[in-house]
DRENZARO-560465 format. One record per residue (C-alpha): x, y, z; residue number from 1. Coordinates in Angstrom, 3 decimals. Example, Ala and Ser with C-alpha at 12.3 -4.5 7.8 and 13.67 -1.06 7.14 Angstrom:
- 12.300 | -4.500 | 7.800 | 1 .
- 13.670 | -1.060 | 7.140 | 2 .
This chain:
- 30.813 | 26.322 | 65.416 | 1 .
- 28.906 | 26.980 | 62.168 | 2 .
- 27.279 | 30.339 | 61.472 | 3 .
- 23.618 | 30.081 | 62.456 | 4 .
- 20.904 | 31.144 | 60.028 | 5 .
- 18.384 | 33.958 | 60.464 | 6 .
- 15.185 | 32.070 | 59.668 | 7 .
- 11.592 | 33.035 | 59.060 | 8 .
- 9.751 | 31.211 | 61.875 | 9 .
- 6.675 | 30.453 | 59.758 | 10 .
- 8.411 | 28.799 | 56.821 | 11 .
- 10.849 | 26.900 | 59.052 | 12 .
- 8.517 | 25.986 | 61.910 | 13 .
- 8.745 | 22.226 | 61.291 | 14 .
- 12.542 | 22.129 | 60.983 | 15 .
- 14.891 | 23.517 | 63.623 | 16 .
- 18.013 | 23.849 | 61.489 | 17 .
- 19.925 | 25.931 | 64.035 | 18 .
- 19.493 | 23.230 | 66.688 | 19 .
- 20.985 | 20.719 | 64.239 | 20 .
- 23.875 | 23.036 | 63.360 | 21 .
- 24.792 | 23.577 | 67.013 | 22 .
- 25.668 | 19.893 | 67.253 | 23 .
- 28.313 | 20.219 | 64.524 | 24 .
- 31.950 | 21.273 | 64.839 | 25 .
- 32.692 | 22.520 | 61.321 | 26 .
- 34.752 | 25.200 | 59.595 | 27 .
- 34.310 | 26.920 | 56.235 | 28 .
- 36.149 | 24.935 | 53.563 | 29 .
- 36.854 | 25.766 | 49.909 | 30 .
- 34.234 | 24.153 | 47.674 | 31 .
- 35.008 | 22.188 | 44.533 | 32 .
- 32.187 | 20.721 | 42.475 | 33 .
- 33.230 | 17.742 | 40.385 | 34 .
- 31.472 | 18.366 | 37.058 | 35 .
- 31.864 | 15.827 | 34.257 | 36 .
- 30.917 | 15.952 | 30.561 | 37 .
- 30.617 | 19.747 | 30.727 | 38 .
- 34.039 | 21.021 | 29.631 | 39 .
- 32.678 | 22.894 | 26.615 | 40 .
- 29.814 | 24.425 | 28.633 | 41 .
- 31.553 | 25.443 | 31.862 | 42 .
- 32.047 | 29.209 | 32.064 | 43 .
- 33.615 | 29.066 | 35.534 | 44 .
- 33.706 | 26.906 | 38.658 | 45 .
- 30.163 | 28.007 | 39.489 | 46 .
- 28.498 | 28.629 | 36.118 | 47 .
- 27.397 | 26.376 | 33.237 | 48 .
- 25.828 | 27.639 | 29.995 | 49 .
- 24.195 | 25.324 | 27.453 | 50 .
- 24.133 | 27.290 | 24.160 | 51 .
- 21.119 | 27.948 | 21.985 | 52 .
- 19.585 | 24.894 | 20.253 | 53 .
- 22.301 | 22.561 | 21.625 | 54 .
- 21.084 | 19.004 | 22.255 | 55 .
- 23.437 | 17.545 | 24.866 | 56 .
- 23.431 | 13.797 | 24.284 | 57 .
- 25.388 | 12.727 | 27.386 | 58 .
- 24.144 | 13.575 | 30.868 | 59 .
- 26.196 | 16.107 | 32.830 | 60 .
- 27.196 | 14.927 | 36.308 | 61 .
- 27.234 | 17.429 | 39.177 | 62 .
- 29.036 | 15.908 | 42.162 | 63 .
- 29.593 | 17.520 | 45.549 | 64 .
- 31.438 | 15.467 | 48.166 | 65 .
- 31.963 | 16.589 | 51.768 | 66 .
- 34.051 | 15.255 | 54.648 | 67 .
- 34.054 | 15.469 | 58.436 | 68 .
- 34.245 | 18.981 | 59.970 | 69 .
- 33.684 | 20.763 | 56.654 | 70 .
- 31.217 | 23.572 | 55.998 | 71 .
- 30.636 | 23.847 | 52.267 | 72 .
- 28.812 | 26.994 | 51.200 | 73 .
- 28.423 | 27.101 | 47.461 | 74 .
- 26.350 | 28.477 | 44.594 | 75 .
- 26.027 | 27.028 | 41.102 | 76 .
- 24.199 | 28.779 | 38.244 | 77 .
- 23.038 | 26.875 | 35.157 | 78 .
- 21.669 | 28.626 | 32.076 | 79 .
- 20.019 | 26.595 | 29.332 | 80 .
- 19.505 | 28.818 | 26.313 | 81 .
- 16.580 | 28.781 | 23.886 | 82 .
- 15.850 | 25.452 | 22.217 | 83 .
- 18.580 | 23.540 | 24.080 | 84 .
- 18.065 | 20.179 | 25.811 | 85 .
- 20.171 | 18.704 | 28.620 | 86 .
- 20.084 | 16.171 | 31.459 | 87 .
- 21.799 | 16.776 | 34.807 | 88 .
- 22.551 | 14.078 | 37.375 | 89 .
- 23.245 | 15.711 | 40.729 | 90 .
- 25.016 | 13.430 | 43.196 | 91 .
- 25.350 | 14.558 | 46.810 | 92 .
- 27.537 | 12.438 | 49.076 | 93 .
- 30.058 | 12.572 | 51.913 | 94 .
- 31.389 | 11.000 | 55.091 | 95 .
- 31.214 | 12.199 | 58.680 | 96 .
- 29.621 | 15.227 | 60.352 | 97 .
- 29.571 | 18.185 | 57.934 | 98 .
- 27.268 | 20.936 | 56.649 | 99 .
- 26.446 | 21.549 | 53.012 | 100 .
- 24.729 | 24.879 | 52.322 | 101 .
- 23.921 | 25.012 | 48.604 | 102 .
- 22.285 | 27.459 | 46.219 | 103 .
- 21.466 | 26.062 | 42.794 | 104 .
- 19.890 | 28.275 | 40.113 | 105 .
- 18.583 | 26.859 | 36.830 | 106 .
- 17.423 | 29.270 | 34.130 | 107 .
- 15.528 | 27.590 | 31.297 | 108 .
- 14.981 | 29.774 | 28.219 | 109 .
- 12.246 | 29.584 | 25.563 | 110 .
- 11.543 | 26.074 | 24.235 | 111 .
- 14.452 | 24.642 | 26.226 | 112 .
- 14.170 | 21.352 | 28.111 | 113 .
- 15.935 | 20.242 | 31.304 | 114 .
- 15.842 | 16.866 | 33.054 | 115 .
- 17.320 | 16.982 | 36.558 | 116 .
- 17.921 | 13.880 | 38.683 | 117 .
- 19.114 | 14.301 | 42.270 | 118 .
- 20.598 | 11.341 | 44.157 | 119 .
- 21.564 | 11.831 | 47.817 | 120 .
- 23.844 | 9.356 | 49.570 | 121 .
- 24.931 | 11.608 | 52.421 | 122 .
- 26.320 | 10.561 | 55.787 | 123 .
- 23.628 | 10.187 | 58.498 | 124 .
- 25.670 | 12.513 | 60.744 | 125 .
- 25.556 | 15.496 | 58.387 | 126 .
- 23.329 | 18.520 | 57.822 | 127 .
- 22.293 | 19.586 | 54.314 | 128 .
- 20.428 | 22.732 | 53.292 | 129 .
- 19.845 | 23.153 | 49.573 | 130 .
- 17.873 | 25.841 | 47.764 | 131 .
- 17.012 | 25.277 | 44.112 | 132 .
- 15.699 | 28.225 | 42.098 | 133 .
- 14.087 | 27.415 | 38.736 | 134 .
- 13.134 | 30.139 | 36.266 | 135 .
- 11.116 | 29.063 | 33.228 | 136 .
- 10.567 | 31.131 | 30.091 | 137 .
- 7.908 | 30.633 | 27.409 | 138 .
- 7.310 | 26.958 | 26.520 | 139 .
- 10.244 | 25.853 | 28.704 | 140 .
- 10.233 | 22.380 | 30.293 | 141 .
- 11.803 | 21.346 | 33.584 | 142 .
- 11.549 | 17.839 | 35.050 | 143 .
- 13.118 | 16.866 | 38.388 | 144 .
- 13.159 | 13.540 | 40.260 | 145 .
- 14.969 | 13.203 | 43.598 | 146 .
- 15.712 | 10.462 | 46.076 | 147 .
- 16.681 | 11.647 | 49.545 | 148 .
- 16.747 | 10.781 | 53.217 | 149 .
- 20.330 | 9.732 | 53.861 | 150 .
- 21.399 | 12.871 | 55.783 | 151 .
- 20.818 | 13.250 | 59.504 | 152 .
- 19.066 | 16.587 | 58.930 | 153 .
- 18.153 | 17.941 | 55.525 | 154 .
- 16.015 | 20.645 | 54.008 | 155 .
- 15.482 | 20.973 | 50.271 | 156 .
- 13.740 | 24.120 | 49.072 | 157 .
- 12.435 | 24.550 | 45.534 | 158 .
- 11.274 | 27.921 | 44.235 | 159 .
- 9.853 | 27.841 | 40.713 | 160 .
- 8.958 | 30.906 | 38.670 | 161 .
- 6.682 | 30.188 | 35.712 | 162 .
- 7.520 | 33.383 | 33.862 | 163 .
- 6.524 | 32.481 | 30.299 | 164 .
- 3.316 | 31.221 | 28.750 | 165 .
- 3.190 | 27.489 | 28.048 | 166 .
- 5.868 | 26.504 | 30.589 | 167 .
- 5.799 | 23.102 | 32.296 | 168 .
- 7.377 | 22.008 | 35.588 | 169 .
- 7.263 | 18.472 | 36.990 | 170 .
- 8.755 | 17.824 | 40.450 | 171 .
- 8.821 | 14.332 | 41.998 | 172 .
- 10.668 | 12.853 | 44.934 | 173 .
- 11.068 | 9.877 | 47.247 | 174 .
- 12.397 | 10.284 | 50.791 | 175 .
- 13.483 | 7.250 | 52.834 | 176 .
- 13.987 | 7.854 | 56.559 | 177 .
- 15.041 | 5.762 | 59.542 | 178 .
- 16.575 | 6.239 | 62.965 | 179 .
- 16.200 | 9.878 | 64.046 | 180 .
- 16.661 | 11.357 | 60.595 | 181 .
- 14.811 | 14.534 | 59.662 | 182 .
- 14.005 | 15.532 | 56.074 | 183 .
- 12.098 | 18.629 | 54.952 | 184 .
- 10.950 | 19.300 | 51.380 | 185 .
- 9.503 | 22.772 | 50.850 | 186 .
- 8.190 | 23.935 | 47.459 | 187 .
- 6.753 | 27.191 | 46.154 | 188 .
- 5.612 | 27.312 | 42.535 | 189 .
- 4.717 | 30.794 | 41.303 | 190 .
- 2.423 | 30.715 | 38.279 | 191 .
- 3.044 | 34.193 | 36.916 | 192 .
- 2.247 | 33.631 | 33.224 | 193 .
- -0.920 | 32.039 | 31.772 | 194 .
- -1.303 | 28.583 | 30.202 | 195 .
- 1.351 | 26.900 | 32.368 | 196 .
- 1.329 | 23.479 | 34.032 | 197 .
- 3.000 | 22.317 | 37.234 | 198 .
- 3.028 | 19.008 | 39.089 | 199 .
- 4.320 | 18.007 | 42.527 | 200 .
- 4.373 | 14.306 | 43.419 | 201 .
- 6.292 | 13.326 | 46.557 | 202 .
- 6.416 | 10.222 | 48.729 | 203 .
- 7.957 | 9.642 | 52.160 | 204 .
- 8.637 | 6.307 | 53.867 | 205 .
- 9.457 | 6.685 | 57.565 | 206 .
- 10.733 | 4.162 | 60.071 | 207 .
- 11.864 | 4.274 | 63.721 | 208 .
- 11.805 | 7.837 | 65.194 | 209 .
- 12.333 | 9.684 | 61.932 | 210 .
- 10.453 | 12.822 | 60.931 | 211 .
- 9.436 | 14.008 | 57.498 | 212 .
- 8.084 | 17.357 | 56.335 | 213 .
- 6.405 | 18.269 | 53.064 | 214 .
- 5.302 | 21.850 | 52.451 | 215 .
- 4.030 | 22.477 | 48.931 | 216 .
- 2.467 | 25.677 | 47.663 | 217 .
- 0.925 | 26.617 | 44.312 | 218 .
- 0.650 | 30.389 | 43.934 | 219 .
- -1.402 | 31.544 | 40.946 | 220 .
- -1.106 | 35.222 | 40.045 | 221 .
- -4.154 | 37.126 | 38.781 | 222 .
- -2.951 | 37.151 | 35.142 | 223 .
- -2.061 | 33.436 | 35.131 | 224 .
- -5.317 | 32.223 | 33.572 | 225 .
- -5.588 | 28.615 | 32.339 | 226 .
- -3.123 | 27.438 | 34.975 | 227 .
- -3.026 | 23.690 | 35.599 | 228 .
- -1.493 | 22.935 | 39.007 | 229 .
- -1.342 | 19.543 | 40.728 | 230 .
- 0.113 | 18.504 | 44.067 | 231 .
- 0.133 | 15.121 | 45.865 | 232 .
- 1.959 | 13.914 | 48.972 | 233 .
- 1.718 | 10.207 | 49.895 | 234 .
- 3.388 | 9.065 | 53.106 | 235 .
- 3.926 | 5.686 | 54.732 | 236 .
- 4.673 | 5.278 | 58.441 | 237 .
- 6.430 | 2.019 | 59.326 | 238 .
- 6.711 | 2.868 | 63.030 | 239 .
- 4.339 | 4.288 | 65.623 | 240 .
- 7.129 | 6.686 | 66.636 | 241 .
- 7.658 | 8.164 | 63.167 | 242 .
- 6.157 | 11.575 | 62.368 | 243 .
- 5.057 | 13.211 | 59.118 | 244 .
- 4.050 | 16.870 | 58.833 | 245 .
- 2.296 | 17.918 | 55.627 | 246 .
- 1.230 | 21.451 | 54.707 | 247 .
- -0.340 | 21.702 | 51.224 | 248 .
- -1.343 | 25.170 | 50.033 | 249 .
- -3.199 | 26.746 | 47.141 | 250 .
- -3.132 | 30.534 | 46.770 | 251 .
- -5.150 | 31.474 | 43.695 | 252 .
- -5.944 | 34.936 | 42.343 | 253 .
- -7.031 | 33.944 | 38.823 | 254 .
- -10.553 | 32.697 | 38.084 | 255 .
- -9.966 | 30.273 | 35.196 | 256 .
- -7.649 | 27.626 | 36.598 | 257 .
- -7.480 | 23.904 | 37.362 | 258 .
- -5.623 | 23.304 | 40.629 | 259 .
- -5.765 | 20.445 | 43.108 | 260 .
- -3.850 | 19.046 | 46.035 | 261 .
- -4.042 | 15.829 | 48.015 | 262 .
- -2.340 | 14.057 | 50.895 | 263 .
- -2.383 | 10.579 | 52.412 | 264 .
- -0.510 | 9.421 | 55.512 | 265 .
- -0.874 | 5.988 | 57.054 | 266 .
- 0.610 | 2.614 | 57.811 | 267 .
- 1.137 | -0.348 | 55.506 | 268 .
- -2.229 | -1.772 | 54.435 | 269 .
- -2.841 | -5.082 | 56.199 | 270 .
- -5.280 | -6.382 | 53.546 | 271 .
- -2.809 | -6.857 | 50.662 | 272 .
- -0.201 | -7.989 | 53.186 | 273 .
- -2.541 | -10.747 | 54.394 | 274 .
- -3.427 | -11.673 | 50.793 | 275 .
- 0.221 | -12.121 | 49.797 | 276 .
- 0.941 | -14.169 | 52.913 | 277 .
- -2.089 | -16.387 | 52.167 | 278 .
- -0.396 | -17.211 | 48.854 | 279 .
- 2.647 | -18.616 | 50.633 | 280 .
- 4.796 | -15.484 | 50.623 | 281 .
- 6.606 | -14.786 | 53.879 | 282 .
- 5.625 | -11.674 | 55.828 | 283 .
- 9.035 | -10.103 | 55.249 | 284 .
- 8.904 | -10.686 | 51.480 | 285 .
- 5.284 | -9.524 | 51.286 | 286 .
- 6.159 | -6.335 | 53.137 | 287 .
- 9.070 | -5.730 | 50.799 | 288 .
- 6.861 | -6.213 | 47.730 | 289 .
- 4.330 | -3.694 | 48.995 | 290 .
- 7.033 | -1.155 | 49.806 | 291 .
- 8.620 | -1.581 | 46.384 | 292 .
- 5.219 | -1.040 | 44.761 | 293 .
- 4.665 | 2.120 | 46.804 | 294 .
- 8.050 | 3.521 | 45.803 | 295 .
- 7.805 | 2.360 | 42.200 | 296 .
- 5.474 | 5.172 | 41.155 | 297 .
- 8.323 | 7.642 | 41.583 | 298 .
- 10.674 | 5.456 | 39.524 | 299 .
- 8.175 | 5.602 | 36.677 | 300 .
- 8.945 | 9.313 | 36.408 | 301 .
- 12.528 | 8.547 | 35.358 | 302 .
- 13.025 | 8.230 | 31.605 | 303 .
- 16.791 | 7.627 | 31.814 | 304 .
- 17.490 | 3.881 | 32.255 | 305 .
- 20.882 | 4.404 | 33.933 | 306 .
- 19.435 | 6.838 | 36.455 | 307 .
- 16.514 | 4.535 | 37.178 | 308 .
- 19.026 | 1.799 | 37.977 | 309 .
- 20.808 | 4.116 | 40.443 | 310 .
- 17.533 | 4.902 | 42.177 | 311 .
- 16.581 | 1.230 | 42.328 | 312 .
- 19.929 | 0.384 | 43.935 | 313 .
- 19.399 | 3.101 | 46.536 | 314 .
- 15.951 | 1.695 | 47.386 | 315 .
- 17.280 | -1.861 | 47.674 | 316 .
- 20.029 | -0.677 | 50.034 | 317 .
- 17.483 | 1.059 | 52.276 | 318 .
- 15.180 | -1.973 | 52.337 | 319 .
- 17.909 | -4.293 | 53.625 | 320 .
């Protein structure tokens, strides 16, 4: 039986992780990340340091694979020093009923730039809890795009600290759910320093009896003047039994800011569907085209061609 978590009822009220864990029969197992293209940067099994002004040309792969009955509890710390640039491709996968409990910390120093792509191809029987902590210094840049929804139960938490003036953080994600899958994305962006920009753009597509959760918060401290914060959650329900819970929040203590949030949840629009069918396209193909268009906005956030291809393959597999 896995160790249950002591949870804050408010922040976890949409996702009963302990109920999901009680269904698993797992035991703590030694964790081994498979990290490629990082030999010169790896300080230890759980720490990577990209040195000052280093431009890393080849993406660094972070792979964590789990198997039946395993409980993987792991922490990985990444430090990107001043002026450095790097791309990380995080691949989460496994087979069987297991629990991954992950802490990932990314420290981005002054004028450094990080691109982070997360691709989940987990087993639908597993549970995944992942906390990502991002700390941005002055003029630091962090861009993340994720595709999720393969696990039976998952919760991805992002905590971003905008500590230095001129920092930018762009978070985007696509979650694809079916069956009785449950996926929770929870984000808190703390604008501590002035003149920073943050963006949250997440989409969920839900079928059958699946359930999605998006909780996004922009917290602007009183000294964080000239903050630019944006948040949007767009959700598509393909079944009358699917459920989407959205909780957008703005907590603002500065008086010279530009912050907004928005949310849409609904079914596939019948008007364009009818139009495509009137042009001789079958209903199945028309539906697929509309779904691909809905998902495509997230793919546009990916500047790496190889990664975009991986995301496209994942979408095609889900649409079958």
